[in-house]
MOPAC internal coordinates of N, CA, C and O (Angstrom, degrees):
PM7 1SCF
backbone

  N    0.0000 0     0.00 0     0.00 0    0    0    0
  C    1.4212 1     0.00 0     0.00 0    1    0    0
  C    1.5234 1   106.21 1     0.00 0    2    1    0
  O    1.2310 1   118.54 1   -48.57 1    3    2    1
  N    1.3136 1   120.39 1   131.43 1    3    2    1
  C    1.3928 1   125.51 1  -178.85 1    5    3    2
  C    1.5320 1   108.84 1   -78.37 1    6    5    3
  O    1.2310 1   120.05 1   -20.68 1    7    6    5
  N    1.2717 1   117.52 1   159.32 1    7    6    5
  C    1.4955 1   120.20 1  -178.31 1    9    7    6
  C    1.5943 1   112.47 1   -64.42 1   10    9    7
  O    1.2310 1   119.86 1   -22.63 1   11   10    9
  N    1.2247 1   117.88 1   157.37 1   11   10    9
  C    1.5004 1   117.16 1   175.62 1   13   11   10
  C    1.3980 1   114.44 1   -67.56 1   14   13   11
  O    1.2310 1   117.27 1   -34.21 1   15   14   13
  N    1.2823 1   122.80 1   145.79 1   15   14   13
  C    1.3312 1   127.80 1  -176.93 1   17   15   14
  C    1.5900 1   111.43 1  -149.39 1   18   17   15
  O    1.2310 1   122.26 1   -14.17 1   19   18   17
  N    1.2351 1   113.28 1   165.83 1   19   18   17
  C    1.5088 1   119.12 1   173.85 1   21   19   18
  C    1.5243 1   100.82 1  -106.67 1   22   21   19
  O    1.2310 1   122.31 1   -49.40 1   23   22   21
  N    1.2573 1   113.17 1   130.60 1   23   22   21
  C    1.4776 1   127.41 1  -174.82 1   25   23   22
  C    1.6102 1   107.97 1  -112.82 1   26   25   23
  O    1.2310 1   118.90 1   -67.87 1   27   26   25
  N    1.3088 1   119.70 1   112.13 1   27   26   25
  C    1.4234 1   119.42 1   179.82 1   29   27   26
  C    1.5563 1   112.09 1  -112.73 1   30   29   27
  O    1.2310 1   122.73 1   -56.46 1   31   30   29
  N    1.3325 1   112.37 1   123.54 1   31   30   29
  C    1.3772 1   120.73 1  -179.23 1   33   31   30
  C    1.4555 1   108.45 1   -88.44 1   34   33   31
  O    1.2310 1   115.74 1   -62.01 1   35   34   33
  N    1.3595 1   125.69 1   117.99 1   35   34   33
  C    1.4545 1   121.39 1  -170.87 1   37   35   34
  C    1.4459 1   106.33 1  -141.12 1   38   37   35
  O    1.2310 1   123.52 1   -22.34 1   39   38   37
  N    1.5058 1   110.85 1   157.66 1   39   38   37
  C    1.4149 1   119.41 1   168.22 1   41   39   38
  C    1.5194 1   102.91 1  -159.46 1   42   41   39
  O    1.2310 1   120.79 1   -59.96 1   43   42   41
  N    1.3919 1   116.10 1   120.04 1   43   42   41
  C    1.4282 1   124.83 1   177.16 1   45   43   42
  C    1.5294 1   108.02 1    60.76 1   46   45   43
  O    1.2310 1   118.02 1  -128.96 1   47   46   45
  N    1.3336 1   121.38 1    51.04 1   47   46   45
  C    1.4719 1   125.61 1  -173.51 1   49   47   46
  C    1.4987 1   108.50 1  -113.51 1   50   49   47
  O    1.2310 1   117.14 1  -156.50 1   51   50   49
  N    1.2499 1   123.05 1    23.50 1   51   50   49
  C    1.5101 1   121.56 1  -179.22 1   53   51   50
  C    1.5400 1   114.72 1   -57.49 1   54   53   51
  O    1.2310 1   119.96 1   152.39 1   55   54   53
  N    1.2217 1   117.69 1   -27.61 1   55   54   53
  C    1.5608 1   124.00 1  -178.74 1   57   55   54
  C    1.4223 1   107.68 1   -74.86 1   58   57   55
  O    1.2310 1   120.23 1   139.34 1   59   58   57
  N    1.3892 1   117.16 1   -40.66 1   59   58   57
  C    1.5476 1   119.49 1  -166.63 1   61   59   58
  C    1.5406 1   109.61 1  -101.44 1   62   61   59
  O    1.2310 1   120.16 1   159.51 1   63   62   61
  N    1.2666 1   117.30 1   -20.49 1   63   62   61
  C    1.5130 1   119.84 1  -171.75 1   65   63   62
  C    1.5495 1   112.25 1   -62.51 1   66   65   63
  O    1.2310 1   119.40 1   132.16 1   67   66   65
  N    1.3998 1   118.75 1   -47.84 1   67   66   65
  C    1.4688 1   114.69 1   179.08 1   69   67   66
  C    1.4789 1   112.40 1   -54.00 1   70   69   67
  O    1.2310 1   116.30 1   136.95 1   71   70   69
  N    1.3521 1   124.63 1   -43.05 1   71   70   69
  C    1.3921 1   126.00 1   178.59 1   73   71   70
  C    1.5600 1   111.79 1   -55.13 1   74   73   71
  O    1.2310 1   122.50 1   133.55 1   75   74   73
  N    1.3422 1   112.81 1   -46.45 1   75   74   73
  C    1.3966 1   118.12 1  -172.30 1   77   75   74
  C    1.5616 1   108.63 1   -70.99 1   78   77   75
  O    1.2310 1   120.27 1   142.35 1   79   78   77
  N    1.2537 1   117.08 1   -37.65 1   79   78   77
  C    1.5285 1   122.04 1   179.91 1   81   79   78
  C    1.5427 1   109.29 1   -72.81 1   82   81   79
  O    1.2310 1   120.94 1   147.24 1   83   82   81
  N    1.2244 1   115.80 1   -32.76 1   83   82   81
  C    1.5459 1   118.56 1   179.39 1   85   83   82
  C    1.5762 1   113.13 1   -66.46 1   86   85   83
  O    1.2310 1   122.63 1   154.07 1   87   86   85
  N    1.3526 1   112.56 1   -25.93 1   87   86   85
  C    1.4661 1   120.69 1  -178.76 1   89   87   86
  C    1.4701 1   110.56 1   -80.08 1   90   89   87
  O    1.2310 1   118.01 1   167.43 1   91   90   89
  N    1.2191 1   121.39 1   -12.57 1   91   90   89
  C    1.5861 1   120.73 1  -170.75 1   93   91   90
  C    1.4462 1   107.89 1   -90.52 1   94   93   91
  O    1.2310 1   122.38 1   -28.05 1   95   94   93
  N    1.4403 1   113.05 1   151.95 1   95   94   93
  C    1.4558 1   118.31 1   171.93 1   97   95   94
  C    1.3840 1   113.17 1   -71.04 1   98   97   95
  O    1.2310 1   118.41 1    -5.97 1   99   98   97
  N    1.2147 1   120.64 1   174.03 1   99   98   97
  C    1.4727 1   124.77 1   174.52 1  101   99   98
  C    1.5945 1   113.86 1   -69.45 1  102  101   99
  O    1.2310 1   122.04 1   -84.07 1  103  102  101
  N    1.2898 1   113.70 1    95.93 1  103  102  101
  C    1.3917 1   119.72 1  -176.53 1  105  103  102
  C    1.5591 1   111.80 1  -152.81 1  106  105  103
  O    1.2310 1   122.61 1     2.19 1  107  106  105
  N    1.3429 1   112.60 1  -177.81 1  107  106  105
  C    1.4303 1   116.10 1  -177.10 1  109  107  106
  C    1.5664 1   107.99 1   -77.45 1  110  109  107
  O    1.2310 1   119.82 1   -49.22 1  111  110  109
  N    1.2509 1   117.95 1   130.78 1  111  110  109
  C    1.5425 1   118.54 1   176.47 1  113  111  110
  C    1.5494 1   113.88 1  -123.90 1  114  113  111
  O    1.2310 1   121.99 1   -46.17 1  115  114  113
  N    1.2270 1   113.80 1   133.83 1  115  114  113
  C    1.4362 1   121.47 1  -176.30 1  117  115  114
  C    1.5114 1   111.16 1  -121.27 1  118  117  115
  O    1.2310 1   118.37 1   -58.77 1  119  118  117
  N    1.2991 1   120.71 1   121.23 1  119  118  117
  C    1.5264 1   120.89 1  -179.66 1  121  119  118
  C    1.4310 1   104.96 1  -115.60 1  122  121  119
  O    1.2310 1   124.86 1   -59.00 1  123  122  121
  N    1.3999 1   108.28 1   121.00 1  123  122  121
  C    1.4863 1   125.77 1   177.14 1  125  123  122
  C    1.4812 1   115.22 1   -90.69 1  126  125  123
  O    1.2310 1   116.59 1   -69.56 1  127  126  125
  N    1.2574 1   124.10 1   110.44 1  127  126  125
  C    1.4768 1   120.30 1  -172.32 1  129  127  126
  C    1.5154 1   109.49 1   -97.25 1  130  129  127
  O    1.2310 1   122.99 1   -13.86 1  131  130  129
  N    1.4058 1   111.87 1   166.14 1  131  130  129
  C    1.4548 1   112.24 1   169.63 1  133  131  130
  C    1.5431 1   109.85 1   128.63 1  134  133  131
  O    1.2310 1   120.25 1   -38.34 1  135  134  133
  N    1.4759 1   117.12 1   141.66 1  135  134  133
  C    1.3986 1   121.55 1   177.89 1  137  135  134
  C    1.5872 1   103.40 1   -95.40 1  138  137  135
  O    1.2310 1   123.54 1     0.58 1  139  138  137
  N    1.3492 1   110.82 1  -179.42 1  139  138  137
  C    1.3570 1   120.55 1  -178.66 1  141  139  138
  C    1.5698 1   107.63 1  -108.87 1  142  141  139
  O    1.2310 1   120.26 1   -33.17 1  143  142  141
  N    1.4193 1   117.11 1   146.83 1  143  142  141
  C    1.4557 1   121.59 1  -176.91 1  145  143  142
  C    1.5325 1   110.70 1   -62.28 1  146  145  143
  O    1.2310 1   119.56 1   146.16 1  147  146  145
  N    1.3680 1   118.44 1   -33.84 1  147  146  145
  C    1.4721 1   121.86 1   179.70 1  149  147  146
  C    1.5116 1   112.63 1   -62.17 1  150  149  147
  O    1.2310 1   119.49 1   149.96 1  151  150  149
  N    1.2363 1   118.57 1   -30.04 1  151  150  149
  C    1.5464 1   117.93 1   172.65 1  153  151  150
  C    1.5884 1   111.22 1  -115.38 1  154  153  151
  O    1.2310 1   124.04 1   -97.22 1  155  154  153
  N    1.3806 1   109.85 1    82.78 1  155  154  153
  C    1.5171 1   112.69 1   179.19 1  157  155  154
  C    1.5228 1   115.98 1   -50.81 1  158  157  155
  O    1.2310 1   122.62 1   -36.93 1  159  158  157
  N    1.2790 1   112.58 1   143.07 1  159  158  157
  C    1.4285 1   121.53 1   173.53 1  161  159  158
  C    1.5255 1   111.06 1  -134.50 1  162  161  159
  O    1.2310 1   120.10 1   -10.13 1  163  162  161
  N    1.2585 1   117.42 1   169.87 1  163  162  161
  C    1.4552 1   122.49 1  -176.39 1  165  163  162
  C    1.5329 1   111.23 1   -59.11 1  166  165  163
  O    1.2310 1   123.20 1   139.92 1  167  166  165
  N    1.3871 1   111.48 1   -40.08 1  167  166  165
  C    1.4264 1   117.90 1  -179.24 1  169  167  166
  C    1.6153 1   102.28 1  -133.97 1  170  169  167
  O    1.2310 1   119.02 1   -33.88 1  171  170  169
  N    1.4215 1   119.48 1   146.12 1  171  170  169
  C    1.3938 1   124.92 1   180.00 1  173  171  170
  C    1.5025 1   109.81 1   -80.97 1  174  173  171
  O    1.2310 1   116.89 1   173.51 1  175  174  173
  N    1.3170 1   123.51 1    -6.49 1  175  174  173
  C    1.4508 1   130.69 1  -172.57 1  177  175  174
  C    1.5725 1   106.07 1  -124.89 1  178  177  175
  O    1.2310 1   122.77 1   -29.04 1  179  178  177
  N    1.3050 1   112.29 1   150.96 1  179  178  177
  C    1.4862 1   119.03 1   173.79 1  181  179  178
  C    1.4590 1   114.80 1   -60.67 1  182  181  179
  O    1.2310 1   118.74 1   -48.55 1  183  182  181
  N    1.3490 1   120.02 1   131.45 1  183  182  181
  C    1.4409 1   120.29 1  -177.84 1  185  183  182
  C    1.6574 1   104.30 1  -133.68 1  186  185  183
  O    1.2310 1   120.39 1  -158.05 1  187  186  185
  N    1.2540 1   116.86 1    21.95 1  187  186  185
  C    1.4546 1   124.90 1   177.54 1  189  187  186
  C    1.4393 1   118.58 1   -99.65 1  190  189  187
  O    1.2310 1   119.76 1  -174.57 1  191  190  189
  N    1.3651 1   118.06 1     5.43 1  191  190  189
  C    1.3819 1   127.02 1  -168.99 1  193  191  190
  C    1.5652 1   120.97 1    93.12 1  194  193  191
  O    1.2310 1   119.87 1   178.18 1  195  194  193
  N    1.2759 1   117.86 1    -1.82 1  195  194  193
  C    1.4026 1   122.72 1   175.98 1  197  195  194
  C    1.4556 1   114.65 1   -45.99 1  198  197  195
  O    1.2310 1   118.91 1   131.35 1  199  198  197
  N    1.3301 1   119.68 1   -48.65 1  199  198  197
  C    1.5013 1   123.53 1  -173.39 1  201  199  198
  C    1.5306 1   108.87 1   -70.48 1  202  201  199
  O    1.2310 1   121.10 1   140.05 1  203  202  201
  N    1.2965 1   115.50 1   -39.95 1  203  202  201
  C    1.5483 1   122.02 1  -179.14 1  205  203  202
  C    1.5234 1   104.07 1   -64.23 1  206  205  203
  O    1.2310 1   117.59 1   134.39 1  207  206  205
  N    1.2304 1   122.19 1   -45.61 1  207  206  205
  C    1.5044 1   125.23 1  -175.40 1  209  207  206
  C    1.5113 1   105.39 1   -61.66 1  210  209  207
  O    1.2310 1   120.20 1   127.03 1  211  210  209
  N    1.3997 1   117.23 1   -52.97 1  211  210  209
  C    1.5123 1   122.98 1  -179.87 1  213  211  210
  C    1.5675 1   108.27 1   -51.43 1  214  213  211
  O    1.2310 1   121.21 1   129.89 1  215  214  213
  N    1.3685 1   115.29 1   -50.11 1  215  214  213
  C    1.4711 1   114.42 1  -178.98 1  217  215  214
  C    1.5386 1   115.40 1   -64.27 1  218  217  215
  O    1.2310 1   121.28 1   141.58 1  219  218  217
  N    1.3364 1   115.15 1   -38.42 1  219  218  217
  C    1.4745 1   122.88 1   176.06 1  221  219  218
  C    1.5665 1   110.28 1   -55.12 1  222  221  219
  O    1.2310 1   122.06 1   143.59 1  223  222  221
  N    1.2974 1   113.67 1   -36.41 1  223  222  221
  C    1.5305 1   118.54 1  -179.32 1  225  223  222
  C    1.5084 1   112.76 1   -86.80 1  226  225  223
  O    1.2310 1   120.45 1  -177.98 1  227  226  225
  N    1.3951 1   116.75 1     2.02 1  227  226  225
  C    1.3532 1   119.16 1   174.10 1  229  227  226
  C    1.5769 1   112.87 1    87.95 1  230  229  227
  O    1.2310 1   119.55 1  -169.64 1  231  230  229
  N    1.2931 1   118.46 1    10.36 1  231  230  229
  C    1.4300 1   124.74 1   173.15 1  233  231  230
  C    1.5439 1   115.70 1   -69.20 1  234  233  231
  O    1.2310 1   119.02 1   -31.03 1  235  234  233
  N    1.2816 1   119.47 1   148.97 1  235  234  233
  C    1.4576 1   121.72 1   169.83 1  237  235  234
  C    1.5895 1   105.37 1   -85.57 1  238  237  235
  O    1.2310 1   120.73 1   -39.94 1  239  238  237
  N    1.2524 1   116.22 1   140.06 1  239  238  237
  C    1.4348 1   120.06 1  -173.94 1  241  239  238
  C    1.5126 1   113.41 1  -118.11 1  242  241  239
  O    1.2310 1   117.86 1   -53.68 1  243  242  241
  N    1.3124 1   121.69 1   126.32 1  243  242  241
  C    1.4619 1   126.77 1   174.28 1  245  243  242
  C    1.5554 1   105.08 1   -98.50 1  246  245  243
  O    1.2310 1   120.33 1   -71.31 1  247  246  245
  N    1.4149 1   116.97 1   108.69 1  247  246  245
  C    1.4570 1   120.93 1   179.71 1  249  247  246
  C    1.5148 1   108.80 1   -91.63 1  250  249  247
  O    1.2310 1   118.98 1   -28.62 1  251  250  249
  N    1.3127 1   119.55 1   151.38 1  251  250  249
  C    1.4429 1   122.94 1   175.47 1  253  251  250
  C    1.5666 1   110.05 1  -123.99 1  254  253  251
  O    1.2310 1   118.61 1   -22.68 1  255  254  253
  N    1.2148 1   120.26 1   157.32 1  255  254  253
  C    1.5086 1   121.00 1   176.27 1  257  255  254
  C    1.5416 1   110.31 1  -116.09 1  258  257  255
  O    1.2310 1   120.94 1   163.70 1  259  258  257
  N    1.4021 1   115.80 1   -16.30 1  259  258  257
  C    1.4818 1   121.77 1   174.59 1  261  259  258
  C    1.4943 1   107.80 1  -126.75 1  262  261  259
  O    1.2310 1   120.59 1   -19.94 1  263  262  261
  N    1.3002 1   116.47 1   160.06 1  263  262  261
  C    1.4121 1   125.32 1   177.27 1  265  263  262
  C    1.5806 1   114.08 1   -63.48 1  266  265  263
  O    1.2310 1   122.54 1   -35.62 1  267  266  265
  N    1.3170 1   112.74 1   144.38 1  267  266  265
  C    1.4719 1   113.74 1   169.67 1  269  267  266
  C    1.5576 1   112.41 1   -65.96 1  270  269  267
  O    1.2310 1   118.76 1   -39.99 1  271  270  269
  N    1.3760 1   119.96 1   140.01 1  271  270  269
  C    1.4806 1   117.25 1   177.57 1  273  271  270
  C    1.5970 1   115.47 1   -55.07 1  274  273  271
  O    1.2310 1   123.47 1   146.54 1  275  274  273
  N    1.3507 1   110.95 1   -33.46 1  275  274  273
  C    1.4969 1   114.83 1  -179.71 1  277  275  274
  C    1.5805 1   110.37 1  -171.79 1  278  277  275
  O    1.2310 1   119.52 1    -6.11 1  279  278  277
  N    1.2165 1   118.52 1   173.89 1  279  278  277
  C    1.4446 1   123.83 1  -179.56 1  281  279  278
  C    1.5958 1   110.25 1   -58.07 1  282  281  279
  O    1.2310 1   121.55 1   135.93 1  283  282  281
  N    1.3056 1   114.64 1   -44.07 1  283  282  281
  C    1.4439 1   118.43 1  -178.72 1  285  283  282
  C    1.5475 1   109.24 1   -58.94 1  286  285  283
  O    1.2310 1   119.35 1   135.87 1  287  286  285
  N    1.2765 1   118.85 1   -44.13 1  287  286  285
  C    1.4283 1   119.65 1   179.55 1  289  287  286
  C    1.5576 1   113.96 1   -61.32 1  290  289  287
  O    1.2310 1   120.83 1   138.84 1  291  290  289
  N    1.2797 1   116.02 1   -41.16 1  291  290  289
  C    1.4669 1   118.79 1   176.01 1  293  291  290
  C    1.3845 1   112.28 1   -70.80 1  294  293  291
  O    1.2310 1   116.25 1   136.53 1  295  294  293
  N    1.3073 1   124.72 1   -43.47 1  295  294  293
  C    1.3942 1   123.53 1  -177.36 1  297  295  294
  C    1.4956 1   113.89 1   -74.11 1  298  297  295
  O    1.2310 1   118.05 1   153.99 1  299  298  297
  N    1.3160 1   121.31 1   -26.01 1  299  298  297
  C    1.4400 1   124.85 1   167.16 1  301  299  298
  C    1.4721 1   111.30 1   -66.15 1  302  301  299
  O    1.2310 1   117.75 1   134.06 1  303  302  301
  N    1.2574 1   121.89 1   -45.94 1  303  302  301
  C    1.3712 1   124.24 1   169.06 1  305  303  302
  C    1.5376 1   116.45 1   -49.83 1  306  305  303
  O    1.2310 1   121.62 1   129.14 1  307  306  305
  N    1.2611 1   114.51 1   -50.86 1  307  306  305
  C    1.4076 1   125.03 1   177.47 1  309  307  306
  C    1.5787 1   110.44 1   -55.58 1  310  309  307
  O    1.2310 1   121.22 1   132.33 1  311  310  309
  N    1.2468 1   115.28 1   -47.67 1  311  310  309
  C    1.5220 1   121.79 1  -178.36 1  313  311  310
  C    1.5261 1   109.72 1   -62.76 1  314  313  311
  O    1.2310 1   118.28 1   152.42 1  315  314  313
  N    1.2059 1   120.88 1   -27.58 1  315  314  313
  C    1.3841 1   127.32 1   178.02 1  317  315  314
  C    1.5766 1   118.99 1   -71.64 1  318  317  315
  O    1.2310 1   124.99 1   159.43 1  319  318  317
  N    1.3709 1   108.03 1   -20.57 1  319  318  317
  C    1.4440 1   118.31 1  -173.63 1  321  319  318
  C    1.5672 1   117.00 1   -77.27 1  322  321  319
  O    1.2310 1   120.71 1   154.45 1  323  322  321
  N    1.2931 1   116.24 1   -25.55 1  323  322  321
  C    1.4150 1   128.38 1  -172.82 1  325  323  322
  C    1.5335 1   111.29 1  -154.17 1  326  325  323
  O    1.2310 1   122.03 1   -24.02 1  327  326  325
  N    1.3978 1   113.71 1   155.98 1  327  326  325
  C    1.4159 1   114.34 1   173.15 1  329  327  326
  C    1.4786 1   112.51 1   -70.28 1  330  329  327
  O    1.2310 1   121.70 1   -31.10 1  331  330  329
  N    1.3770 1   114.35 1   148.90 1  331  330  329
  C    1.4961 1   121.45 1  -179.52 1  333  331  330
  C    1.5160 1   104.06 1   -93.68 1  334  333  331
  O    1.2310 1   118.68 1   -55.62 1  335  334  333
  N    1.2501 1   120.13 1   124.38 1  335  334  333
  C    1.5131 1   128.93 1   179.52 1  337  335  334
  C    1.4966 1   105.49 1   -97.48 1  338  337  335
  O    1.2310 1   121.47 1   -40.87 1  339  338  337
  N    1.3190 1   114.79 1   139.13 1  339  338  337
  C    1.4540 1   119.69 1   176.80 1  341  339  338
  C    1.5591 1   107.20 1  -132.09 1  342  341  339
  O    1.2310 1   120.10 1   180.00 1  343  342  341

């Protein structure tokens, strides 16, 4: 089993991401980028600085080149990255 981590699903979150990252304890952080096909955007990936901010805070980044099919696909992927703690 992999170590516990905080997984953040993001798309164009440069404005809010620093606040979210600043509230986390010292832990492994993974930011999963990308838009959904159902909500077409100019780019299927963040181009507002989200990924650069995540890296600057030391987060691991999962980049995409195509939009996620839907929210379920992206969230299922996120759940597979780290154990879910309850």
